[in-house]
C-alpha positions in Angstrom: 5.1 23.5 -28.5 9.0 23.9 -28.5 11.0 25.0 -25.4 13.9 27.2 -26.4 16.6 26.9 -23.3 19.8 28.7 -22.8 22.7 28.6 -20.3 20.8 29.5 -16.7 21.4 30.2 -13.4 18.7 29.4 -10.6 18.4 31.1 -7.5 15.5 32.0 -5.1 12.4 29.5 -4.0 10.3 27.3 -5.9 7.3 25.3 -4.5 7.2 21.6 -5.3 3.9 20.7 -6.5 1.5 18.3 -4.8 2.0 14.5 -4.9 0.5 12.9 -8.3 0.3 9.6 -6.9 -1.3 10.6 -3.5 -3.9 12.7 -5.3 -4.9 9.8 -7.6 -5.7 7.6 -4.6 -7.4 9.9 -2.3 -9.7 11.1 -5.1 -10.9 7.0 -5.9 -11.1 6.6 -2.4 -13.0 9.6 -1.4 -15.4 8.6 -4.1 -15.5 5.0 -3.0 -16.3 6.5 0.5 -19.4 8.0 -0.4 -20.0 11.6 0.4 -18.2 14.0 2.8 -14.9 13.4 2.0 -12.3 16.4 1.1 -8.8 16.3 -0.5 -6.9 19.4 0.3 -3.2 20.4 -1.5 -4.3 18.5 -4.3 -2.6 18.4 -7.6 -4.5 19.8 -10.5 -3.2 18.2 -13.9 -4.0 16.3 -16.8 -3.6 13.0 -14.9 -5.4 13.8 -11.8 -8.1 15.4 -13.8 -8.8 12.4 -15.6 -8.9 10.4 -12.4 -11.6 12.9 -11.4 -13.4 12.6 -14.4 -13.5 9.0 -14.1 -14.8 8.9 -11.0 -17.8 11.4 -12.2 -18.3 9.0 -15.0 -19.1 6.3 -12.4 -21.7 8.5 -10.5 -19.4 10.4 -7.9 -20.3 14.4 -7.6 -17.0 15.8 -7.3 -16.3 19.3 -6.9 -13.1 21.3 -7.3 -12.1 24.8 -6.1 -8.7 25.7 -5.8 -6.6 22.8 -4.6 -9.4 21.4 -2.8 -11.5 18.7 -4.0 -14.6 17.6 -2.1 -16.8 14.5 -2.9 -20.4 15.1 -2.3 -21.6 11.7 -3.4 -19.7 8.4 -4.2 -19.4 6.3 -6.9 -22.8 4.5 -7.8 -22.8 3.9 -11.5 -26.7 3.8 -12.6 -25.7 1.8 -16.4 -23.0 1.4 -18.9 -20.0 4.2 -18.6 -17.1 5.3 -20.8 -14.2 6.4 -19.2 -11.2 8.2 -21.4 -8.1 8.2 -19.0 -6.2 10.3 -21.6 -2.6 9.8 -20.9 -2.9 8.3 -17.2 -2.2 4.5 -16.5 -3.0 5.3 -12.8 -6.6 6.3 -13.7 -7.2 3.6 -16.4 -5.9 0.7 -14.1 -7.7 1.6 -11.0 -11.0 3.0 -12.8 -11.0 -0.5 -14.1 -10.7 -2.4 -11.1 -13.3 0.0 -9.3 -15.7 -0.8 -12.2 -15.8 -4.5 -11.7 -17.5 -4.1 -8.7 -20.5 -3.1 -10.5 -23.1 -4.9 -12.9 -22.6 -2.6 -15.9 -20.2 -2.4 -18.5 -17.2 0.2 -18.4 -15.8 1.0 -21.8 -12.0 2.2 -21.0 -9.7 4.1 -23.1 -6.9 6.6 -23.4 -4.6 8.8 -25.5 -2.3 6.5 -28.4 0.3 6.3 -25.6 -2.0 5.0 -23.2 -3.2 2.5 -25.8 0.1 0.9 -25.8 0.7 0.2 -22.5 0.1 -3.3 -20.7 -3.3 -4.3 -19.1 -3.7 -7.9 -19.4 -2.5 -8.8 -15.9 -5.1 -6.7 -14.3 -7.9 -8.1 -16.7 -7.0 -11.7 -15.8 -7.1 -11.1 -12.1 -10.3 -9.6 -12.5 -11.7 -12.1 -14.4 -10.6 -14.7 -12.0 -12.7 -12.7 -9.5 -15.5 -13.1 -11.9 -15.5 -10.1 -14.2 -15.8 -10.2 -17.9 -13.2 -8.3 -19.7 -12.5 -7.7 -23.2 -9.3 -5.6 -24.6 -7.3 -5.1 -27.4 -4.5 -7.7 -27.1 -4.0 -6.7 -23.3 -4.3 -3.1 -24.2 -6.8 -0.3 -24.3 -9.5 0.2 -25.4 -11.0 -2.5 -23.0 -14.4 -3.5 -21.3 -14.9 -4.5 -17.9 -18.3 -5.9 -16.7 -18.7 -7.0 -13.0 -20.1 -7.7 -10.4 -16.9 -9.4 -8.8 -17.4 -11.2 -5.8 -13.6 -11.4 -4.4 -12.1 -14.2 -3.4 -8.1 -15.5 -3.9 -6.5 -14.0 -6.8 -2.5 -13.9 -8.0 -1.2 -11.3 -10.3 2.2 -10.4 -11.5 4.4 -7.9 -9.9 7.1 -7.4 -12.3 5.0 -5.3 -14.7 3.3 -2.4 -12.9 2.6 -1.8 -9.2 -0.4 0.0 -10.2 -1.9 -3.4 -10.8 -1.7 -4.7 -7.2 -2.6 -1.1 -6.1 -5.9 -1.4 -8.2 -6.8 -4.6 -6.7 -6.0 -3.5 -3.0 -8.3 -0.5 -3.6 -11.2 -2.3 -4.8 -10.7 -5.3 -2.3 -12.6 -4.3 1.0 -15.7 -3.4 -1.4 -16.0 -6.6 -2.9 -18.4 -9.4 -0.8 -15.7 -11.6 -0.1 -12.8 -9.2 0.3 -9.6 -10.4 -1.4 -6.3 -12.3 -0.8 -4.1 -11.2 -3.0 -0.9 -13.1 -4.1 2.0 -11.1 -5.8 3.9 -13.4 -8.3 7.5 -12.7 -8.8 9.7 -9.5 -8.1 7.5 -6.7 -7.1 8.7 -3.6 -8.7 8.0 0.2 -7.7 7.2 -1.3 -4.2 6.8 1.9 -2.5 3.9 2.9 -4.4 2.1 0.2 -2.8 3.3 1.2 0.4 1.4 4.5 -0.7 -1.8 3.0 -1.6 -2.1 1.0 2.0 -1.3 4.0 3.8 -4.0 6.2 2.1 -6.4 3.2 2.5 -5.4 3.5 6.0 -6.4 7.4 6.1 -9.8 6.4 4.8 -10.6 3.7 7.5 -9.6 0.3 5.9 -6.5 -1.7 6.7 -4.8 -4.5 4.9 -3.3 -7.3 6.5 0.2 -8.2 5.4 0.7 -11.8 5.1 4.3 -11.6 3.7 5.4 -8.0 2.4 5.2 -7.7 -1.3 4.3 -11.1 -1.4 0.7 -11.7 0.2 -2.2 -9.6 1.5 -5.3 -10.6 3.2 -8.3 -7.7 2.8 -11.6 -8.4 4.2 -15.0 -6.9 3.5 -15.1 -3.2 4.6 -16.4 0.3 4.4 -14.1 3.3 3.3 -15.3 6.0 5.8 -15.2 9.7 4.6 -11.7 11.8 5.4 -10.1 14.7 4.9 -6.7 14.0 3.3 -4.1 16.3 2.7 -1.7 15.8 -0.1 2.0 16.0 0.8 4.5 17.4 -2.1 5.7 15.2 -4.6 9.3 13.9 -4.2 9.1 12.7 -8.1 8.7 16.6 -8.8 11.1 17.2 -6.2 13.9 15.1 -7.6 13.7 17.1 -10.8 13.7 20.4 -9.1 17.0 19.3 -7.0 18.7 17.6 -10.2 18.1 21.5 -11.4 19.7 22.9 -8.4 22.8 20.3 -8.5 23.2 21.5 -12.4 22.4 24.9 -12.3 21.8 26.7 -8.5 23.8 29.3 -7.4 23.9 27.5 -3.6 20.9 29.7 -2.7 18.2 27.9 -4.8 15.7 25.9 -2.6 12.8 23.7 -2.9 9.6 24.3 -0.6 6.7 22.1 0.3 4.8 19.9 3.0 6.2 17.0 4.4 4.1 14.7 6.6 5.8 11.5 7.0 3.4 9.6 4.4 5.7 7.1 2.4 7.1 8.2 -0.9 9.9 6.1 -2.7 11.6 8.5 -4.6 12.7 10.0 -1.5 15.9 7.8 -2.1 16.9 10.7 -4.4 17.9 12.6 -1.2 20.5 9.9 -0.4 21.8 9.1 -4.1 22.8 13.0 -4.4 24.5 12.7 -0.9 26.6 9.4 -2.5 27.4 11.6 -5.4 29.2 14.5 -2.8 26.1 16.8 -2.7 25.4 18.4 0.5 21.7 17.9 1.0 19.7 20.2 3.5 16.4 19.1 4.9 14.2 21.3 6.8 10.4 21.1 7.9 9.0 22.6 5.0 11.9 23.1 2.3 15.2 21.2 0.6 18.3 22.8 -0.6 21.7 21.5 -2.1 25.1 22.7 -2.0 26.0 21.7 -5.4 30.1 20.9 -5.7 32.2 21.8 -9.0 31.7 18.1 -10.2 29.4 15.2 -9.2 30.8 11.7 -8.2 29.3 8.6 -10.1 28.2 5.3 -8.9 25.9 2.5 -9.3 21.9 3.0 -8.3 19.0 0.3 -8.4 15.7 2.2 -9.3 13.9 -0.9 -9.2 11.6 0.8 -6.7 12.0 4.3 -7.9 11.6 4.1 -11.6 10.7 8.0 -11.9 14.2 8.8 -10.6 15.7 7.5 -13.8 15.4 11.0 -15.7 16.6 13.3 -13.0 19.4 11.1 -12.3 20.2 10.4 -16.0 21.3 14.1 -16.7 23.4 14.6 -13.8 25.9 12.6 -15.9 26.4 16.1 -17.7 28.2 17.2 -14.3 29.7 13.9 -13.1 33.2 13.0 -13.1 33.0 8.8 -13.5 30.1 7.1 -15.1 26.6 6.6 -13.6 25.1 3.1 -13.9 21.5 2.7 -13.0 19.7 -0.5 -12.9 16.9 -2.7 -12.2 14.4 -0.4 -14.5 13.3 -2.4 -17.1 9.8 -1.1 -16.3 10.8 2.3 -17.3 10.4 1.0 -20.7 6.4 0.6 -19.8 5.8 4.0 -18.7 4.5 7.0 -20.9 7.2 5.9 -23.3 10.3 3.9 -23.2 12.3 6.0 -21.2 15.3 4.0 -21.4 15.5 4.0 -24.9 14.7 7.9 -25.4 17.3 8.8 -22.9 20.2 6.6 -24.5 19.1 8.3 -27.7 18.6 11.9 -26.7 21.5 12.6 -24.2 24.2 11.6 -26.8 23.3 14.8 -28.8 24.9 16.5 -25.4 27.7 14.6 -25.6 26.8 11.9 -22.9 28.0 8.3 -24.1 25.4 5.6 -23.0 25.6 2.2 -22.9 22.2 0.8 -23.0 20.7 -2.3 -21.2 17.5 -4.1 -21.3 17.4 -2.9 -17.6 18.9 0.2 -17.5 22.3 2.2 -18.8 25.7 3.2 -18.1 25.9 6.7 -19.0 29.6 8.1 -19.2 30.3 12.0 -18.8 30.8 14.5 -21.8 34.2 14.6 -23.0 33.1 18.0 -24.7 29.5 19.3 -23.4 27.2 20.8 -26.3 23.5 21.8 -26.5 20.9 20.3 -28.5 17.7 19.9 -30.1 15.9 17.0 -27.7 12.9 14.9 -28.3 11.3 13.6 -25.1 8.2 11.9 -27.2 5.5 13.7 -25.3 6.9 12.4 -22.0 6.2 14.7 -19.5 9.0 14.0 -17.1 11.7 13.5 -20.0 10.6 16.8 -21.2 11.5 18.6 -17.8 14.7 16.7 -17.4 15.6 17.7 -20.9 15.1 21.4 -20.2 17.2 21.3 -17.0 19.9 19.7 -19.1 19.5 22.6 -21.5 19.5 25.0 -18.8 22.9 23.7 -17.8 24.4 23.0 -21.5 22.7 26.0 -22.8 21.8 26.5 -26.5 19.2 23.9 -26.7 15.3 23.3 -27.9 13.1 20.9 -26.4 9.9 19.8 -28.0 6.4 18.9 -26.5 6.0 21.7 -24.0 2.3 20.9 -23.5 3.3 17.7 -21.7 4.6 19.2 -18.5 0.5 19.5 -17.8 0.8 15.9 -16.8 2.1 16.4 -13.7 3.8 19.8 -13.5 1.9 22.3 -15.3 3.7 25.2 -14.1 7.2 23.7 -14.7 8.4 26.5 -17.3 7.0 29.4 -15.5 8.3 28.2 -12.1 11.8 27.8 -13.6 11.7 31.3 -15.6 11.0 32.8 -12.4 13.7 31.3 -10.7 16.3 32.7 -13.5 16.1 29.9 -16.1 16.1 31.2 -19.6 13.2 29.3 -21.0 10.4 30.3 -23.5 7.9 28.3 -25.3 6.6 29.0 -28.8 
């Protein structure tokens, strides 16, 4: 489906969606804790529904009512299982590690995009721990057969933090626990912080030997818990970019904050460095957008999901925006660096692409355009926001927003956005 977009002015209030990453982690850990856990304020989207179905495939009894997820019985597969993670890299990686605990074979796959995402570092680590794994050249479809015993294991940190998170979440359920060593420079570090924080909510702590290098996790039992999901700062960044480009000064984003770590909170600092006044209250965030934005150099190595909302701000900047440290953004749902570099120039932005990022030069003459996000949910939303600023645009793949923000088009329209899907 295509989304037609005209120049828009946003006002009023939009509620920020719950955090996708915390929903994933809470559902997995609740299913690993046995029955009795409740995840409240959860995000129900394509990706998180894949996680719920993965846990069900492994024997968990999970009930969904509104935004509340209740786990009545934990994971305990009685035989071989098949898991279709659809488009969710988090689901397939965490489910693979969880499946390695059991003496059955799990076959894991996903859609065409997911089948191109790397899995080999995780499969190698599970093999060291005692699992038998097969794959299609290090990509899905793949099989994992356990049980693992645990022990010492090393894993690369420069491809995806999800590999480390998957091992960490599984570690306390392995008979010997795990001593996890992270090789090289770890990317997306805050996502590991999110994993460890969620584990603590379910009664298990990891010992940090060297931050982002070495962790000891002893055998332990996860305890049932009631976990409330905070708002998603990745989605907040997109909504704030909409406020900066299209807001009338009254547009605000509401949502629950509770102090759980989120790396994408860095977007608030980035906006201030670009001359945007940011106001953060107990339950809402708003901005006072200037006539023109400043530029700057920004390392997004720990927050790669900020690439789309930051890139589109080049439409309103006076100076170049230099983005570095995001080579791993090429391994997301799509090669986000390449797609942004090919699509935003249609609106007049000149882009110098590099392996780990890009330099975006403000347009001399901005224009609307037909943009193709290649079915990437975050790029679809970012390109729609760019279209609301430039006007006379069209963005393909509206159905992709269901991955993380199913109500995106509806919320933008309710705030004054001129968007229509056909």
